[in-house]
C-alpha positions as CSV (number, residue, x, y, z in Angstrom):
1,M,0.0,0.0,0.0
2,R,1.4,3.4,-0.9
3,L,2.5,5.8,1.8
4,R,0.5,8.5,0.1
5,Y,-2.7,6.6,0.8
6,L,-1.6,5.9,4.3
7,F,-1.3,9.6,5.0
8,A,-4.7,10.3,3.7
9,L,-6.2,7.4,5.6
10,I,-4.8,8.4,9.0
11,V,-5.4,12.1,8.7
12,L,-9.0,11.4,7.6
13,A,-9.4,8.6,10.1
14,V,-8.8,11.0,12.9
15,P,-12.0,13.0,12.3
16,A,-13.9,9.9,11.1
17,V,-13.2,8.0,14.3
18,L,-14.1,11.1,16.3
19,A,-17.4,11.3,14.5
20,E,-19.1,8.0,14.9
21,G,-20.5,5.3,17.2
22,L,-21.7,7.7,19.9
23,P,-25.1,8.8,21.2
24,D,-26.5,12.2,20.1
25,L,-25.3,14.4,22.9
26,G,-26.2,17.8,21.3
27,E,-24.5,20.8,22.9
28,V,-23.6,18.7,25.9
29,S,-21.0,17.0,23.7
30,Q,-18.6,19.9,24.1
31,A,-18.7,19.8,27.9
32,G,-15.7,17.5,28.3
33,F,-13.5,19.1,25.7
34,S,-13.7,22.8,25.1
35,P,-13.7,24.4,21.7
36,L,-10.4,26.0,22.6
37,Q,-8.8,22.6,23.3
38,E,-10.3,21.2,20.1
39,R,-8.9,24.2,18.2
40,R,-5.4,23.7,19.7
41,L,-5.4,20.0,18.9
42,G,-6.2,20.9,15.3
43,E,-3.5,23.5,15.3
44,S,-1.0,20.9,16.6
45,I,-1.8,18.7,13.6
46,M,-1.8,21.6,11.2
47,R,1.8,22.6,12.3
48,E,2.9,19.2,10.9
49,I,0.8,19.4,7.8
50,R,2.2,22.9,7.0
51,A,5.7,21.6,7.3
52,D,5.1,18.7,4.9
53,P,6.0,19.1,1.2
54,S,2.5,18.1,0.2
55,Y,1.0,21.2,1.8
56,Y,0.1,23.4,-1.2
57,D,0.8,26.9,0.0
58,D,-0.3,28.8,-3.0
59,A,-1.9,32.1,-2.2
60,E,-4.4,32.2,-5.1
61,A,-5.5,28.6,-4.7
62,A,-5.8,28.9,-0.9
63,D,-7.8,32.2,-1.2
64,Y,-10.2,30.5,-3.7
65,V,-10.9,27.4,-1.5
66,N,-11.3,29.7,1.5
67,S,-13.7,31.9,-0.4
68,L,-15.7,28.9,-1.5
69,G,-15.7,27.4,2.0
70,N,-16.6,30.6,3.8
71,R,-19.5,31.2,1.4
72,L,-20.9,27.8,2.5
73,V,-20.2,28.6,6.2
74,T,-21.6,32.1,6.3
75,R,-24.7,31.5,4.1
76,G,-25.6,28.0,4.9
77,A,-24.2,26.9,8.3
78,D,-25.5,28.0,11.6
79,T,-22.3,28.1,13.6
80,R,-19.8,30.4,15.3
81,Q,-17.0,28.0,14.6
82,N,-13.9,29.5,12.9
83,F,-13.0,27.6,9.8
84,E,-9.7,27.4,7.8
85,F,-9.6,25.6,4.5
86,F,-6.3,24.4,3.0
87,L,-5.0,22.4,0.1
88,I,-2.9,19.2,-0.1
89,R,-1.0,18.5,-3.3
90,D,-2.3,15.1,-4.0
91,N,-4.0,13.7,-7.2
92,Q,-6.3,11.4,-5.2
93,I,-9.9,12.6,-4.7
94,N,-10.3,13.5,-1.1
95,A,-11.2,16.1,1.5
96,F,-11.2,15.9,5.3
97,A,-12.1,17.7,8.5
98,L,-9.7,18.0,11.4
99,P,-10.5,19.1,15.0
100,G,-11.0,22.8,15.4
101,G,-12.6,23.6,12.0
102,F,-9.6,22.9,9.8
103,I,-10.7,21.4,6.5
104,G,-8.3,20.0,3.9
105,V,-8.9,19.6,0.2
106,N,-6.8,17.5,-2.1
107,T,-5.9,19.2,-5.4
108,G,-7.2,16.0,-7.1
109,L,-10.7,16.8,-5.9
110,I,-10.7,20.1,-7.7
111,L,-9.2,18.7,-10.8
112,S,-11.6,15.8,-11.0
113,A,-14.8,17.7,-10.2
114,Q,-16.9,18.5,-13.3
115,S,-18.5,21.6,-11.7
116,E,-17.9,24.0,-8.8
117,S,-21.1,22.8,-7.2
118,E,-19.5,19.3,-6.9
119,V,-16.5,20.7,-5.0
120,A,-18.9,22.8,-2.8
121,S,-20.9,19.6,-2.1
122,V,-17.9,17.9,-0.6
123,L,-16.9,20.9,1.4
124,A,-20.5,21.3,2.7
125,H,-20.3,17.6,3.9
126,E,-17.1,18.3,5.8
127,I,-18.4,21.5,7.3
128,A,-21.4,19.5,8.5
129,H,-19.1,17.2,10.4
130,V,-17.9,20.2,12.3
131,T,-21.1,22.1,12.8
132,Q,-22.9,19.0,14.1
133,H,-20.1,18.5,16.7
134,H,-19.2,15.0,15.4
135,I,-15.7,15.6,16.5
136,A,-16.6,17.1,19.9
137,R,-18.9,14.2,20.7
138,L,-16.1,11.7,20.8
139,L,-13.6,14.1,22.4
140,A,-16.0,14.3,25.3
141,Q,-15.8,10.5,25.8
142,Q,-12.3,9.7,24.7
143,K,-9.4,9.6,27.0
144,Q,-7.0,12.3,26.0
145,S,-4.1,9.8,25.7
146,Q,-6.1,7.9,23.1
147,L,-6.9,11.1,21.2
148,M,-3.3,12.2,21.2
149,S,-2.2,8.9,19.9
150,L,-4.4,9.5,16.8
151,A,-2.9,12.9,16.4
152,A,0.6,11.5,16.8
153,L,-0.2,8.8,14.3
154,A,-1.2,11.5,11.7
155,V,2.2,13.1,12.4
156,A,4.0,9.8,12.0
157,I,2.4,9.2,8.6
158,L,3.5,12.7,7.5
159,A,7.0,11.8,8.4
160,A,6.8,8.4,6.8
161,R,5.9,9.9,3.4
162,S,9.4,11.3,3.1
163,N,11.1,8.2,4.5
164,S,11.5,5.1,2.4
165,D,12.4,2.9,5.4
166,V,10.4,-0.3,4.8
167,A,10.2,-1.1,8.5
168,G,8.7,2.3,9.3
169,A,6.2,1.8,6.5
170,A,5.2,-1.6,7.8
171,T,4.6,-0.2,11.3
172,A,2.5,2.6,9.8
173,F,0.5,0.1,7.9
174,G,-0.3,-1.9,11.0
175,Q,-1.4,1.2,12.9
176,A,-3.4,2.4,9.9
177,A,-5.3,-0.9,9.7
178,A,-6.2,-0.6,13.4
179,V,-7.8,2.8,12.7
180,Q,-9.4,1.6,9.5
181,S,-11.3,-1.1,11.4
182,Q,-13.2,1.7,13.3
183,L,-14.5,3.2,10.1
184,N,-17.4,0.7,10.0
185,F,-19.0,2.8,12.7
186,T,-19.1,6.0,10.7
187,R,-22.2,5.5,8.6
188,D,-24.8,7.2,10.8
189,N,-22.9,10.4,11.0
190,E,-21.9,10.3,7.3
191,R,-25.6,10.3,6.6
192,E,-26.2,13.2,8.9
193,A,-23.3,15.1,7.3
194,D,-25.0,14.4,3.9
195,R,-28.3,15.7,5.1
196,I,-26.9,18.9,6.7
197,G,-24.5,19.3,3.8
198,L,-27.3,19.4,1.3
199,Q,-29.0,22.1,3.3
200,I,-25.8,24.1,3.4
201,L,-25.3,23.6,-0.3
202,E,-28.8,24.8,-1.2
203,K,-28.8,27.8,1.1
204,S,-25.4,28.9,-0.4
205,G,-26.8,29.0,-3.9
206,Y,-25.1,25.9,-5.3
207,D,-26.8,23.0,-7.0
208,P,-27.7,20.3,-4.4
209,H,-28.0,17.7,-7.2
210,A,-24.2,17.9,-7.5
211,M,-23.7,15.8,-4.4
212,P,-25.4,12.6,-5.6
213,T,-23.9,13.2,-9.1
214,F,-20.4,13.3,-7.6
215,F,-21.0,10.2,-5.5
216,E,-22.4,8.3,-8.4
217,R,-19.4,9.1,-10.6
218,L,-17.0,8.0,-7.8
219,Q,-18.8,4.7,-7.6
220,R,-18.6,4.1,-11.3
221,A,-14.9,4.9,-11.3
222,T,-14.2,2.5,-8.5
223,R,-12.6,-0.1,-10.7
224,L,-10.1,2.4,-12.1
225,Y,-8.5,3.1,-8.8
226,E,-5.8,1.2,-7.0
227,G,-7.2,-1.0,-4.2
228,G,-10.7,-0.9,-5.7
229,A,-12.0,2.6,-4.6
230,P,-11.0,6.2,-4.6
231,S,-9.5,7.3,-1.3
232,Y,-12.6,9.5,-0.7
233,L,-14.8,6.3,-0.6
234,R,-12.3,4.5,1.6
235,T,-12.4,7.2,4.2
236,H,-16.1,8.2,3.7
237,P,-17.8,4.8,3.3
238,L,-20.6,5.2,0.7
239,T,-23.3,2.5,1.0
240,F,-26.2,2.1,-1.5
241,E,-28.6,3.1,1.3
242,R,-26.6,6.3,1.9
243,L,-26.6,7.2,-1.8
244,A,-30.3,6.4,-2.2
245,D,-31.0,8.7,0.8
246,V,-29.2,11.6,-0.8
247,Q,-30.9,10.9,-4.2
248,N,-34.3,10.9,-2.5
249,R,-33.6,14.2,-0.7
250,V,-32.6,16.0,-3.8
251,Q,-35.6,14.8,-5.7
252,E,-37.7,17.1,-3.5
253,L,-35.5,20.1,-4.4
254,P,-35.9,22.1,-7.7
255,Y,-33.1,21.8,-10.3
256,R,-30.8,24.7,-10.2
257,Q,-28.3,25.4,-13.0
258,V,-25.4,27.2,-11.4
259,P,-22.6,28.4,-13.6
260,D,-19.1,27.9,-12.5
261,S,-17.3,31.0,-11.3
262,L,-14.4,32.3,-13.4
263,E,-12.1,31.8,-10.3
264,F,-13.0,28.1,-10.1
265,Q,-12.2,27.7,-13.8
266,L,-8.9,29.5,-13.6
267,I,-7.7,27.8,-10.4
268,R,-8.5,24.4,-11.9
269,A,-6.4,25.4,-15.0
270,K,-3.6,26.6,-12.7
271,L,-3.6,23.3,-10.8
272,K,-3.6,21.3,-14.1
273,A,-0.8,23.5,-15.5
274,G,1.3,22.8,-12.4
275,S,0.9,19.1,-12.5
276,G,2.9,16.6,-14.5
277,S,5.8,17.5,-16.8
278,P,5.8,21.0,-18.4
279,R,5.8,19.5,-21.9
280,E,2.8,17.2,-21.1
281,V,0.6,20.0,-19.7
282,L,1.6,22.3,-22.5
283,E,0.4,19.7,-25.1
284,F,-2.8,19.2,-23.1
285,F,-3.8,22.9,-23.3
286,E,-2.6,23.2,-26.9
287,Q,-4.8,20.3,-27.9
288,S,-7.8,21.5,-25.9
289,L,-7.6,24.9,-27.6
290,G,-6.8,23.5,-31.0
291,E,-9.8,21.1,-30.9
292,R,-11.9,23.5,-29.0
293,K,-12.6,20.9,-26.4
294,F,-12.8,22.9,-23.2
295,L,-15.4,24.1,-20.7
296,S,-13.9,27.5,-20.6
297,E,-11.7,29.1,-23.3
298,A,-10.4,31.6,-20.7
299,A,-9.3,28.8,-18.4
300,S,-7.6,26.9,-21.2
301,R,-5.7,30.0,-22.4
302,Y,-4.7,30.8,-18.8
303,G,-3.4,27.3,-18.4
304,L,-1.5,27.6,-21.7
305,V,0.3,30.7,-20.5
306,V,1.2,29.1,-17.2
307,S,2.5,26.1,-19.0
308,L,4.6,28.3,-21.3
309,L,6.1,29.9,-18.3
310,R,7.1,26.5,-17.0
311,T,8.8,25.7,-20.4
312,K,10.5,29.1,-20.3
313,D,9.0,30.1,-23.6
314,Y,8.5,33.7,-22.5
315,A,8.0,35.2,-26.0
316,R,5.1,32.9,-26.8
317,A,3.7,33.4,-23.3
318,K,3.4,37.1,-23.9
319,K,1.6,36.4,-27.2
320,E,-0.8,33.9,-25.7
321,L,-1.5,36.3,-22.8
322,E,-2.6,38.9,-25.3
323,A,-5.1,36.4,-26.7
324,L,-6.4,35.8,-23.1
325,R,-6.7,39.5,-22.5
326,K,-8.8,39.9,-25.7
327,L,-11.5,37.9,-24.0
328,G,-12.2,40.9,-21.9
329,L,-12.5,39.2,-18.5
330,A,-11.6,41.0,-15.3
331,S,-9.8,38.9,-12.7
332,P,-7.0,39.5,-10.2
333,I,-5.8,36.0,-11.2
334,I,-5.3,37.1,-14.8
335,D,-3.7,40.3,-13.7
336,T,-1.2,38.5,-11.5
337,L,-0.3,36.2,-14.3
338,A,0.3,39.2,-16.7
339,C,2.7,40.7,-14.2
340,K,4.5,37.4,-13.8
341,V,5.0,37.1,-17.5
342,K,6.7,40.5,-17.6
343,V,9.0,39.5,-14.7
344,A,9.9,36.2,-16.3
345,A,10.6,38.0,-19.6
346,G,13.0,40.4,-17.9
347,E,10.8,43.5,-18.4
348,T,11.4,44.8,-14.9
349,E,10.0,48.3,-15.1
350,A,7.0,47.1,-17.0
351,A,6.4,44.4,-14.4
352,F,6.6,47.0,-11.6
353,A,4.1,49.2,-13.4
354,C,1.9,46.2,-14.0
355,Y,1.8,45.4,-10.2
356,R,1.2,49.0,-9.2
357,E,-1.8,49.2,-11.7
358,A,-3.2,45.9,-10.6
359,L,-3.0,46.8,-6.9
360,K,-5.1,49.9,-7.6
361,T,-7.9,47.6,-8.6
362,Y,-7.2,44.7,-6.2
363,P,-5.4,46.3,-3.2
364,N,-6.0,43.3,-0.9
365,Y,-5.1,40.5,-3.3
366,R,-2.5,38.5,-1.6
367,A,-0.7,37.1,-4.6
368,L,-0.2,40.5,-6.1
369,V,1.3,41.8,-2.9
370,Y,3.6,38.8,-2.4
371,D,4.8,38.7,-6.0
372,Y,5.4,42.5,-6.2
373,A,7.4,42.5,-3.0
374,D,9.4,39.5,-4.1
375,A,10.1,41.1,-7.5
376,L,11.3,44.3,-5.7
377,L,13.6,42.2,-3.5
378,Q,15.0,40.3,-6.4
379,N,15.9,43.6,-8.0
380,R,17.5,45.0,-4.8
381,Q,14.8,47.5,-3.9
382,P,14.2,46.6,-0.2
383,Q,13.0,50.0,0.8
384,L,10.1,49.8,-1.6
385,A,9.4,46.2,-0.7
386,L,9.3,47.2,3.0
387,K,6.9,50.0,2.4
388,L,4.6,47.7,0.5
389,V,4.7,45.0,3.1
390,E,4.4,47.2,6.2
391,G,1.4,49.0,4.6
392,R,-0.3,45.6,4.3
393,L,0.7,44.6,7.9
394,Q,-1.2,47.6,9.3
395,A,-4.4,45.9,8.1
396,I,-3.5,42.2,8.5
397,T,-1.2,41.3,11.3
398,E,-1.5,37.5,11.2
399,D,0.0,36.8,7.7
400,Y,3.3,35.0,8.2
401,R,4.3,35.5,4.6
402,L,4.3,39.3,5.0
403,Y,6.7,38.9,8.0
404,L,9.0,36.7,5.9
405,L,9.1,39.3,3.2
406,Q,9.7,41.9,5.9
407,A,12.6,39.9,7.3
408,R,14.1,39.6,3.8
409,S,13.8,43.4,3.4
410,Y,15.5,44.1,6.7
411,A,18.3,41.6,5.9
412,M,19.1,43.5,2.7
413,L,19.1,46.7,4.7
414,D,21.5,45.1,7.3
415,K,19.0,45.7,10.1
416,R,19.6,42.5,12.0
417,L,17.4,43.1,15.1
418,S,14.4,43.9,12.9
419,Q,15.3,41.0,10.6
420,H,15.2,38.4,13.3
421,R,12.2,40.0,15.0
422,A,10.2,39.8,11.8
423,Q,11.4,36.2,11.3
424,G,10.3,35.4,14.8
425,E,6.9,36.9,14.2
426,A,6.6,34.7,11.0
427,Y,7.4,31.6,13.0
428,A,4.9,32.6,15.8
429,R,2.1,32.8,13.2
430,M,3.2,29.5,11.7
431,G,2.7,27.9,15.2
432,N,6.4,27.3,15.8
433,I,6.8,29.1,19.1
434,P,10.2,27.6,20.0
435,A,11.7,28.9,16.7
436,A,10.0,32.3,17.3
437,V,11.6,32.5,20.8
438,E,15.0,31.6,19.3
439,Q,14.8,34.3,16.7
440,L,13.9,37.0,19.2
441,Q,16.8,35.9,21.4
442,I,19.1,36.3,18.3
443,A,17.5,39.7,17.7
444,L,18.4,40.9,21.2
445,K,22.1,39.9,20.6
446,S,22.3,41.4,17.2
447,G,24.0,44.6,18.5
448,D,21.8,47.1,16.6
449,G,18.5,48.7,17.3
450,D,17.5,51.6,19.6
451,F,16.2,51.5,23.2
452,Y,12.6,51.4,22.0
453,Q,13.2,48.4,19.7
454,L,15.1,46.5,22.3
455,S,12.4,47.1,24.9
456,A,9.6,46.0,22.5
457,T,11.6,42.9,21.5
458,E,12.2,41.9,25.2
459,A,8.5,42.4,26.0
460,R,7.5,40.3,23.0
461,L,10.0,37.6,24.0
462,R,8.5,37.4,27.5
463,E,5.0,37.0,25.9
464,L,6.2,34.2,23.6
465,R,7.9,32.4,26.4
466,R,4.7,32.4,28.5
467,Q,2.8,31.1,25.5
468,H,5.5,28.3,25.1
469,D,5.2,27.4,28.8
470,E,1.4,27.1,28.5
471,L,1.7,24.9,25.5
472,R,4.2,22.6,27.3
473,K,1.9,22.4,30.3
474,E,-1.0,21.4,28.1
475,A,1.1,18.8,26.4
476,G,2.1,17.4,29.8
477,K,-1.5,17.1,30.9
478,R,-2.3,15.0,27.8
C-alpha cells in the first residue's frame, strides 16, 4: 500500500473515528473538551501538515478554496466556529475535516470535479461534520491519551511519506489498519453530514444535485482506482442506502443550473498546468484549444500561458497572454499572471508598473502583494518592498508571509534586530513558538536597534515564552 494513501487514511481517520458510534449528545457534547482545546489540537496537527512538502501553500488557490468554504459557512451553516480551508498537493480525490474547524482539500478533488457545485458539495459535507459537533462528541468521551495517539499517528504518517524505510512503512500500515477497522461505525454520522451538507449547499446557492452526481461518478470509477476505490470512498464509506437517501432528498428540491465561477475555472487550470511534466501539460492545453474541447476558453488560455512559463517560452507566453486579454475578462488571477509574464521576460520596469496598476484595482489581493514584494527584493529594492509589506501589515497582522518578506527586506538593509524580530513573528504565526523564541533571542544579541526596539523585543519575547510554557503544560496534561 502506498504511503500517500496511508497519509490520507490516517489524517482522515482521525475525524472519522471522532465522528461515529456515539449517542447524540447535542451541545452537551462539548462539555468534556472545550472548543479552545479542540482548536489547539487541530493547530498541533496543522503545524505538521504545513511543514510537509504536500502542503500546497499557493496564495491564489488557498484564497479560492477559503472563499468557497466561507461562502458555505456564512450563508448555509448555523455556527460560530472558525474555519480554515487548505490544500494538499495530491491527485487522489479527497477532503477531510480536522479538530478545530480545519478542512483540507486534495488538489485532485478540484481537478476531477466537473462543476464548482461538486466541490462545494464535498466541502459542505465536511463543514457539517464540524457544525454537528461530530468531533466534539467523541472528544467528550475519549481519554486524551487515546486522542493524542491518533494525532501522533497523523504526524507519524506525514514523516513516513518522506522516509522510504520499509520497517517504518510496515509499522505505519499496522497502525493504519487498526484505525481503519473503526470506520465501520461512521455511517450514521456520514448520513447526517450528507443531510446537513445538502441544506448548506442549497442555502449557499449551489446545485444540491451535484452531491449525488459526484457520489455516483465515484462509484462508477471505483474499478479504475488502485485498491478498488478512490480514497474518498475509503475514508467516507458510501453505501447504497446512503446514496439512495441523498438521491431521495434532492428529488424534493428544484433543479438549479449554477454556472461555475471564473475563479474556479482559472484555479483548476492553474492546478492542471502545475501538475505533470511541463511539456505534457503544454500539449494538453494546446490540444484543448486546437480542438476547442474545453469548458472555458479563458481557463484553457490561462493554463496555456502558465504552461509556457514552465517551459520558459516567454515570447510565446506574452503572445498567448494577449489572446487571453482579448476575451475581456476581469480577474486578479489574470492580472497577477500578466505581471509574472513580464517579470519572467526580464521586463522589470514594465512588471513593476503592472503590479502597481493591478493593486489599484485589487489592493487586498495577496498574490499581487507577495509577487510584487518578491520582485522588488529580487531587484535589490528593499525599501520599496518594506513600504509595501508594512502598509499591508497595518491591516492584516496574522499573515506569516508578510513577515517573511519583511525579514528579507531588513536583511538587505542590514538591520539585524528587525530582521530576526520579523522572522520570529513569522514563526509565531506558523505555530512554531520555540523557533520564534530563538529568533527574538538572536535579535536581542544582534548589536543594533535603539532602546525602544530592544524594549519592545524583550516584551514580545516574554510573551512568547509564556505562551510556550502554557503549551508545554497542556502537552504534559495530555
